[in-house]
LOPA-980010 format. One record per residue (C-alpha): residue number from 1; residue in three letters; x, y, z. Coordinates in Angstrom, 1 decimal. Layout:
! residues N
resi; resn; east; north; up
NUM; ALA; X; Y; Z
...
***
This chain:
! residues 392
resi; resn; east; north; up
1; MET; 55.4; 114.3; 148.5
2; GLN; 52.6; 113.1; 150.7
3; SER; 55.1; 111.7; 153.1
4; ARG; 56.8; 115.1; 153.4
5; LYS; 53.5; 116.8; 154.1
6; SER; 52.6; 114.2; 156.7
7; LYS; 55.9; 114.6; 158.4
8; LEU; 55.6; 118.4; 158.4
9; ALA; 52.1; 118.1; 159.9
10; ARG; 53.3; 115.9; 162.7
11; VAL; 56.1; 118.4; 163.5
12; ILE; 53.6; 121.3; 163.6
13; LEU; 51.1; 119.3; 165.8
14; SER; 53.9; 118.2; 168.1
15; GLY; 55.0; 121.8; 168.5
16; LEU; 51.4; 123.0; 169.2
17; PHE; 50.9; 120.3; 171.7
18; ALA; 54.1; 121.1; 173.5
19; LEU; 53.1; 124.8; 173.6
20; PHE; 49.6; 124.0; 174.9
21; SER; 51.1; 121.7; 177.6
22; PHE; 53.6; 124.5; 178.6
23; ILE; 50.7; 127.0; 179.0
24; ILE; 48.6; 124.6; 181.1
25; THR; 51.5; 123.6; 183.3
26; SER; 52.6; 127.2; 183.8
27; CYS; 49.1; 128.3; 184.8
28; SER; 48.7; 125.5; 187.3
29; ALA; 52.2; 125.5; 188.6
30; PRO; 52.6; 126.1; 192.4
31; VAL; 54.1; 129.3; 193.7
32; ILE; 57.9; 129.1; 193.7
33; THR; 59.3; 129.2; 197.2
34; GLN; 62.0; 131.7; 198.3
35; GLU; 64.6; 128.9; 198.6
36; ARG; 64.2; 127.9; 194.9
37; VAL; 64.9; 131.4; 193.8
38; PHE; 68.5; 131.0; 194.9
39; LEU; 71.3; 128.7; 193.9
40; ASP; 72.6; 126.1; 196.4
41; LEU; 75.8; 127.9; 197.3
42; SER; 78.2; 127.7; 200.3
43; LEU; 81.7; 129.0; 201.1
44; ASP; 84.6; 127.3; 202.8
45; PHE; 87.3; 129.5; 204.1
46; LEU; 90.7; 128.2; 203.1
47; GLY; 93.1; 130.9; 204.5
48; GLU; 94.5; 134.3; 204.2
49; TYR; 97.7; 135.9; 202.7
50; LYS; 99.1; 139.3; 203.6
51; LEU; 100.9; 141.1; 200.8
52; PRO; 104.2; 142.6; 201.9
53; LYS; 104.6; 146.4; 201.4
54; THR; 106.4; 146.7; 198.0
55; ASP; 107.0; 148.8; 195.0
56; VAL; 106.9; 148.0; 191.3
57; LEU; 108.9; 150.2; 188.9
58; ASP; 109.2; 152.7; 191.8
59; THR; 105.4; 152.7; 192.2
60; PRO; 104.0; 151.7; 195.5
61; VAL; 101.6; 148.8; 195.5
62; GLY; 98.4; 149.3; 197.5
63; GLY; 94.9; 150.8; 197.5
64; LEU; 93.5; 147.7; 195.7
65; SER; 89.8; 148.5; 195.3
66; ALA; 88.8; 145.8; 192.7
67; ILE; 90.1; 142.6; 191.1
68; THR; 89.3; 140.5; 188.1
69; TYR; 90.7; 137.1; 186.8
70; ASP; 91.8; 136.1; 183.3
71; ARG; 91.4; 132.3; 183.1
72; ARG; 93.3; 132.0; 179.8
73; SER; 96.5; 133.6; 181.1
74; ASP; 96.0; 132.6; 184.8
75; ARG; 96.6; 136.3; 185.8
76; PHE; 94.7; 138.8; 187.9
77; TYR; 94.2; 142.5; 187.2
78; THR; 93.6; 144.7; 190.2
79; VAL; 92.9; 148.4; 190.0
80; CYS; 94.4; 151.0; 192.4
81; ASN; 92.4; 153.7; 194.1
82; ASP; 95.3; 155.9; 195.2
83; GLN; 93.9; 158.9; 197.0
84; SER; 97.3; 159.4; 198.6
85; GLY; 98.5; 160.8; 195.3
86; SER; 101.6; 158.7; 195.2
87; ALA; 101.2; 158.0; 191.5
88; PRO; 98.6; 158.4; 188.7
89; ALA; 95.7; 156.0; 188.2
90; ARG; 96.9; 152.5; 187.4
91; PHE; 96.3; 148.7; 187.6
92; TYR; 98.6; 145.9; 188.5
93; THR; 99.0; 142.4; 187.0
94; LEU; 99.3; 139.7; 189.6
95; LYS; 100.2; 136.0; 189.5
96; LEU; 98.9; 133.9; 192.4
97; ALA; 100.5; 130.5; 193.3
98; LEU; 98.3; 128.0; 195.1
99; ASP; 99.4; 125.2; 197.3
100; PRO; 99.7; 122.3; 194.7
101; THR; 98.7; 119.6; 197.1
102; VAL; 95.3; 118.0; 197.2
103; THR; 95.3; 116.0; 200.4
104; GLU; 96.7; 118.8; 202.6
105; LYS; 95.1; 122.2; 203.2
106; ILE; 94.8; 124.3; 200.1
107; GLY; 96.1; 127.9; 200.5
108; ILE; 97.9; 130.7; 198.9
109; GLN; 101.7; 130.1; 198.6
110; LYS; 102.7; 133.4; 197.1
111; ILE; 101.5; 136.5; 195.1
112; ASP; 103.8; 138.2; 192.7
113; ILE; 103.1; 141.7; 191.3
114; GLU; 104.3; 141.3; 187.7
115; SER; 103.7; 144.7; 186.3
116; VAL; 102.0; 148.1; 186.7
117; THR; 100.1; 149.8; 183.9
118; PHE; 99.1; 153.5; 184.0
119; LEU; 95.7; 154.6; 182.7
120; THR; 95.5; 157.2; 179.9
121; ASP; 92.7; 159.1; 178.2
122; GLN; 91.7; 158.5; 174.6
123; GLU; 94.5; 160.7; 173.3
124; GLY; 97.0; 158.6; 175.3
125; LYS; 97.7; 161.4; 177.9
126; PRO; 98.2; 160.1; 181.5
127; TYR; 95.6; 161.1; 184.0
128; THR; 96.9; 163.5; 186.6
129; LYS; 97.1; 162.4; 190.2
130; ARG; 93.8; 162.2; 192.0
131; SER; 91.9; 163.3; 188.9
132; ILE; 90.0; 160.0; 188.6
133; SER; 89.2; 157.5; 191.4
134; PRO; 89.0; 153.9; 189.9
135; LYS; 86.8; 151.6; 192.0
136; GLY; 85.7; 148.6; 189.9
137; ILE; 87.3; 146.4; 187.2
138; ALA; 86.1; 143.6; 184.9
139; LEU; 87.8; 141.7; 182.0
140; THR; 85.9; 141.3; 178.7
141; PRO; 86.1; 138.1; 176.6
142; GLN; 88.1; 140.2; 174.1
143; LYS; 90.6; 140.9; 176.9
144; THR; 90.0; 144.6; 177.4
145; LEU; 89.3; 146.0; 180.8
146; PHE; 86.3; 148.0; 181.9
147; ILE; 87.0; 150.2; 184.9
148; SER; 84.4; 152.2; 186.9
149; GLY; 84.6; 154.9; 189.5
150; TYR; 84.4; 158.7; 189.5
151; SER; 86.3; 161.7; 188.2
152; ALA; 86.7; 164.9; 190.2
153; ALA; 87.0; 168.5; 189.1
154; GLY; 86.9; 170.7; 192.2
155; ASP; 83.8; 169.9; 194.2
156; LEU; 82.1; 168.3; 191.2
157; ILE; 82.3; 164.6; 190.7
158; ALA; 81.1; 162.5; 187.8
159; PRO; 80.7; 158.7; 187.7
160; PHE; 82.2; 156.8; 184.8
161; VAL; 82.4; 153.3; 183.3
162; GLN; 85.1; 153.2; 180.7
163; GLU; 86.9; 150.5; 178.6
164; PHE; 90.7; 150.4; 178.5
165; ASP; 93.3; 148.6; 176.5
166; THR; 94.9; 145.9; 178.7
167; ASN; 98.4; 146.4; 177.2
168; SER; 98.7; 150.1; 176.9
169; GLY; 96.1; 151.3; 179.5
170; GLN; 94.6; 153.7; 177.0
171; MET; 90.9; 154.5; 177.2
172; LEU; 88.9; 153.1; 174.3
173; GLN; 85.3; 154.2; 175.0
174; SER; 83.1; 155.5; 177.7
175; LEU; 79.6; 154.2; 178.5
176; PRO; 76.6; 156.6; 178.6
177; ILE; 75.7; 157.6; 182.2
178; PRO; 72.0; 158.6; 182.8
179; GLU; 71.5; 162.2; 183.8
180; ARG; 70.0; 161.2; 187.2
181; TYR; 73.5; 159.9; 188.2
182; LEU; 75.2; 163.2; 187.5
183; PRO; 75.5; 165.6; 190.5
184; ASP; 74.2; 169.1; 189.9
185; ALA; 76.1; 170.7; 192.8
186; SER; 78.4; 173.7; 192.6
187; ASP; 80.2; 175.8; 195.1
188; GLU; 77.1; 177.7; 195.8
189; LYS; 74.5; 175.0; 196.4
190; GLU; 73.9; 171.5; 197.7
191; PRO; 73.3; 168.7; 195.2
192; THR; 69.7; 167.7; 194.6
193; LYS; 70.5; 164.6; 192.5
194; GLY; 73.3; 162.3; 191.4
195; ILE; 75.9; 160.2; 193.1
196; GLN; 77.5; 161.1; 196.4
197; GLN; 81.3; 161.0; 196.4
198; THR; 81.2; 157.9; 198.6
199; SER; 78.7; 156.1; 196.4
200; ALA; 80.3; 155.9; 193.0
201; PHE; 80.3; 152.8; 190.9
202; ALA; 82.5; 150.5; 193.0
203; SER; 81.3; 147.2; 191.5
204; LEU; 81.6; 145.9; 188.0
205; THR; 80.9; 142.4; 186.5
206; PHE; 80.0; 140.7; 183.3
207; ASN; 77.4; 138.1; 182.5
208; PRO; 78.2; 135.5; 181.3
209; THR; 81.1; 134.6; 183.5
210; GLY; 83.6; 131.8; 183.1
211; THR; 83.0; 131.4; 179.4
212; ILE; 84.8; 132.6; 176.3
213; PRO; 82.2; 133.9; 173.8
214; THR; 83.1; 134.5; 170.2
215; SER; 84.2; 138.0; 169.3
216; GLY; 81.3; 140.3; 169.0
217; GLU; 78.8; 138.2; 170.9
218; PRO; 76.8; 140.5; 173.2
219; ILE; 77.5; 140.5; 176.9
220; ASN; 75.8; 142.2; 179.8
221; LEU; 77.8; 144.5; 182.1
222; PHE; 76.5; 145.3; 185.6
223; THR; 77.6; 148.1; 187.9
224; ALA; 76.0; 149.7; 191.0
225; THR; 76.1; 152.7; 193.2
226; SER; 77.8; 152.0; 196.5
227; SER; 75.0; 153.7; 198.4
228; ALA; 72.0; 155.9; 197.7
229; LEU; 71.8; 158.6; 195.1
230; VAL; 71.2; 162.0; 196.6
231; GLN; 67.5; 161.9; 195.5
232; ASP; 67.2; 158.4; 197.1
233; ARG; 68.7; 159.3; 200.5
234; GLU; 66.6; 158.8; 203.6
235; PRO; 66.6; 161.5; 206.3
236; LEU; 69.3; 161.3; 209.0
237; GLY; 68.3; 159.0; 211.8
238; SER; 66.1; 156.8; 209.5
239; GLU; 66.1; 153.1; 210.4
240; LYS; 65.6; 152.2; 206.7
241; GLY; 68.7; 150.8; 204.9
242; ALA; 70.2; 152.8; 202.1
243; LYS; 69.0; 152.1; 198.6
244; SER; 71.6; 151.3; 195.9
245; ARG; 70.8; 151.0; 192.2
246; ILE; 72.2; 148.3; 189.9
247; LEU; 72.7; 149.2; 186.2
248; GLN; 72.7; 146.7; 183.4
249; TYR; 74.3; 147.5; 180.0
250; LEU; 74.2; 145.6; 176.8
251; ILE; 77.5; 145.6; 175.0
252; GLY; 78.1; 144.0; 171.6
253; TYR; 75.5; 145.2; 169.1
254; GLY; 76.4; 148.8; 168.1
255; SER; 76.9; 151.3; 170.8
256; PRO; 76.6; 150.2; 174.4
257; VAL; 73.1; 150.8; 175.9
258; LEU; 71.6; 150.8; 179.3
259; ILE; 68.8; 148.3; 179.2
260; ALA; 67.7; 148.0; 182.8
261; GLU; 68.2; 149.2; 186.4
262; TYR; 67.3; 147.5; 189.7
263; PHE; 66.8; 148.6; 193.3
264; TYR; 69.3; 146.9; 195.7
265; PRO; 68.4; 147.3; 199.4
266; LEU; 71.5; 147.5; 201.6
267; ASP; 71.6; 145.6; 204.9
268; PRO; 70.5; 148.0; 207.6
269; THR; 72.1; 145.9; 210.4
270; LEU; 75.5; 147.0; 209.1
271; GLY; 74.8; 150.6; 210.0
272; SER; 74.5; 153.9; 208.2
273; ALA; 78.1; 153.7; 206.9
274; ASN; 77.3; 150.5; 205.0
275; SER; 78.1; 150.3; 201.2
276; LEU; 77.9; 147.9; 198.3
277; VAL; 81.5; 147.5; 197.3
278; GLU; 81.4; 144.5; 194.8
279; LEU; 79.2; 142.4; 192.6
280; ILE; 80.2; 139.1; 190.9
281; SER; 78.1; 137.3; 188.4
282; VAL; 78.0; 133.5; 189.0
283; ASP; 75.8; 132.2; 186.2
284; HIS; 73.8; 133.1; 183.1
285; GLY; 70.5; 133.3; 185.0
286; GLY; 70.9; 136.6; 186.9
287; HIS; 72.5; 135.3; 190.1
288; PHE; 75.3; 137.3; 191.7
289; LEU; 77.4; 137.5; 194.9
290; SER; 77.5; 140.9; 196.5
291; LEU; 79.9; 142.3; 199.1
292; GLU; 78.7; 144.9; 201.6
293; ARG; 81.0; 146.7; 204.0
294; SER; 80.7; 149.2; 206.9
295; ARG; 83.5; 151.0; 208.6
296; GLU; 84.2; 152.8; 211.8
297; GLU; 87.8; 154.0; 211.9
298; LEU; 89.8; 150.8; 211.4
299; SER; 87.0; 148.4; 212.4
300; PHE; 85.1; 146.7; 209.6
301; LYS; 81.8; 144.7; 209.3
302; GLN; 81.4; 142.8; 206.1
303; LYS; 78.9; 140.3; 204.6
304; ILE; 78.6; 138.3; 201.4
305; PHE; 75.1; 137.9; 200.0
306; GLN; 73.7; 135.8; 197.1
307; ILE; 71.3; 138.0; 195.1
308; THR; 69.1; 137.6; 192.0
309; THR; 67.6; 140.1; 189.6
310; GLY; 64.9; 137.7; 188.5
311; GLY; 61.5; 139.3; 189.0
312; ALA; 63.0; 142.6; 190.1
313; THR; 61.4; 145.8; 188.9
314; ASP; 63.1; 148.0; 186.3
315; THR; 63.6; 151.3; 188.2
316; SER; 65.2; 153.2; 185.3
317; ARG; 62.1; 155.4; 185.0
318; ILE; 61.7; 156.1; 188.7
319; ASN; 63.3; 159.4; 189.7
320; SER; 63.5; 158.8; 193.5
321; LEU; 63.4; 155.8; 195.7
322; LYS; 63.1; 157.8; 198.9
323; GLY; 60.5; 156.8; 201.5
324; GLU; 57.9; 154.1; 201.1
325; ILE; 58.0; 152.6; 197.7
326; ARG; 55.0; 150.5; 196.6
327; GLY; 54.7; 148.2; 193.6
328; ILE; 58.5; 147.9; 193.2
329; GLN; 60.2; 144.6; 193.6
330; PRO; 63.9; 144.9; 194.7
331; VAL; 66.5; 142.3; 193.9
332; LYS; 66.2; 139.3; 196.2
333; LYS; 69.0; 138.8; 198.8
334; LYS; 70.1; 135.9; 200.9
335; LEU; 73.0; 136.0; 203.4
336; LEU; 75.8; 133.7; 202.2
337; LEU; 78.5; 134.5; 204.8
338; ASP; 79.1; 137.0; 207.6
339; LEU; 82.8; 137.5; 207.3
340; ASN; 83.1; 138.7; 210.9
341; GLU; 82.4; 135.1; 211.9
342; LEU; 85.7; 133.9; 210.5
343; SER; 87.4; 134.7; 213.8
344; ILE; 90.3; 136.5; 212.1
345; PRO; 91.0; 140.3; 212.0
346; LEU; 89.5; 141.8; 208.9
347; ASP; 90.9; 144.7; 206.9
348; ASN; 89.0; 146.9; 204.4
349; LEU; 87.8; 144.2; 202.0
350; GLN; 86.5; 145.8; 198.8
351; ALA; 87.5; 143.5; 195.9
352; MET; 86.1; 140.1; 195.0
353; THR; 86.4; 137.7; 192.1
354; LEU; 86.0; 134.1; 191.0
355; GLY; 89.5; 132.8; 190.6
356; PRO; 91.2; 129.6; 189.2
357; ARG; 90.1; 126.1; 189.9
358; LEU; 91.6; 124.8; 193.1
359; PRO; 93.8; 121.7; 193.1
360; ASP; 90.8; 119.5; 193.9
361; GLY; 88.9; 120.9; 190.9
362; THR; 86.5; 123.1; 192.8
363; GLN; 85.9; 126.9; 192.2
364; SER; 87.9; 129.4; 194.1
365; LEU; 86.7; 132.8; 195.3
366; LEU; 89.2; 135.6; 196.2
367; LEU; 88.6; 138.7; 198.4
368; VAL; 91.2; 141.5; 198.6
369; SER; 91.4; 144.5; 201.0
370; ASP; 92.3; 148.1; 200.3
371; ASP; 95.1; 149.2; 202.6
372; ASN; 94.5; 152.9; 201.8
373; PHE; 98.4; 153.3; 201.8
374; ASN; 98.1; 153.3; 205.6
375; ASP; 100.8; 151.7; 207.6
376; GLN; 98.3; 150.5; 210.1
377; GLN; 96.4; 148.5; 207.4
378; THR; 97.4; 145.6; 205.2
379; THR; 96.6; 144.2; 201.7
380; GLN; 94.8; 141.1; 202.8
381; PHE; 93.8; 138.2; 200.5
382; LEU; 91.2; 135.8; 201.6
383; LEU; 90.8; 132.5; 199.7
384; PHE; 87.5; 130.5; 199.7
385; ARG; 86.1; 127.5; 198.0
386; LEU; 82.7; 128.2; 196.4
387; ASN; 80.6; 125.1; 196.5
388; SER; 77.8; 124.6; 194.0
389; SER; 76.7; 121.8; 191.7
390; ARG; 75.8; 124.4; 189.1
391; LEU; 79.4; 125.7; 189.0
392; ALA; 81.0; 122.3; 188.6
***
């Protein structure tokens, strides 16, 4: 008995000593430098692949606005933003074949469009053409798909994040959207709040990524506005970059709930037409890749950043981010790659996902463009190697 008491006392004392040491070390620790905030990441460009114009089940393939990867089945799901009205809202299932050699240059051999699945509401009724505009897509560990975007009814638009069955395309649930994201415009007045039609939820990602949690384990879902909310817009001619908002939902315990929101400053050097078109989670610690894009006619400027939400202020109680904002820490950003330095013509890149392991065992990253069903544009796939000791 005495031995047990002595052992318990030693455990308690050891724990208290460890806690005391942690407190002392934390208080005297040096300030963390900016470089240590980010992961040691780099990208190697491996090549491009242009998807031929094609149909699947008499449905044109194009307008690819987002993509996600299922490691278990080695398949991609890509959602279609078809504003041409050629067919109702849908997603495609893709199979990508990589060059199997290791010693030679790795690249994309072929991409097959295996199937098309049309989205339906909770009653199983197909959405009418142009009634919803899907923009983002992410696959859950339970193999359902979350899709984000906006719906339209006349001049009124409403952002959405909804879960769909992967096999049938039927909507399963809709996440709650805060009131500040819902436009209050009508035919008689200008909106004073909410998303702009060009700033809906185009990005969607889960954290953790690359793991298969047990069923029911909670996961975080992140989405973001492409640009500023109406109440966050700067005056015309302002040199300040637009201010997007990242939303973080917790899914897995009861009803999904919004738990935090972060201010994401867009790169002002990309111009006033710049937008945040994709987010990809790369670890469990709040590190992401973001894709920003600006467009003038058929000319595109595009950059990939590494960002982190660590230390960022929760802005969910802040009604407006317009003007000078003090005491608010935005997400931290670091340029990873200026895509215009690849020295190849770029199309309208909007989709990005971590893909399969490459033949040499490293992690792949895939970018895809939206051809807008325009004969002058292509569906362009860009393949990269994402280098990081943390992702090995």
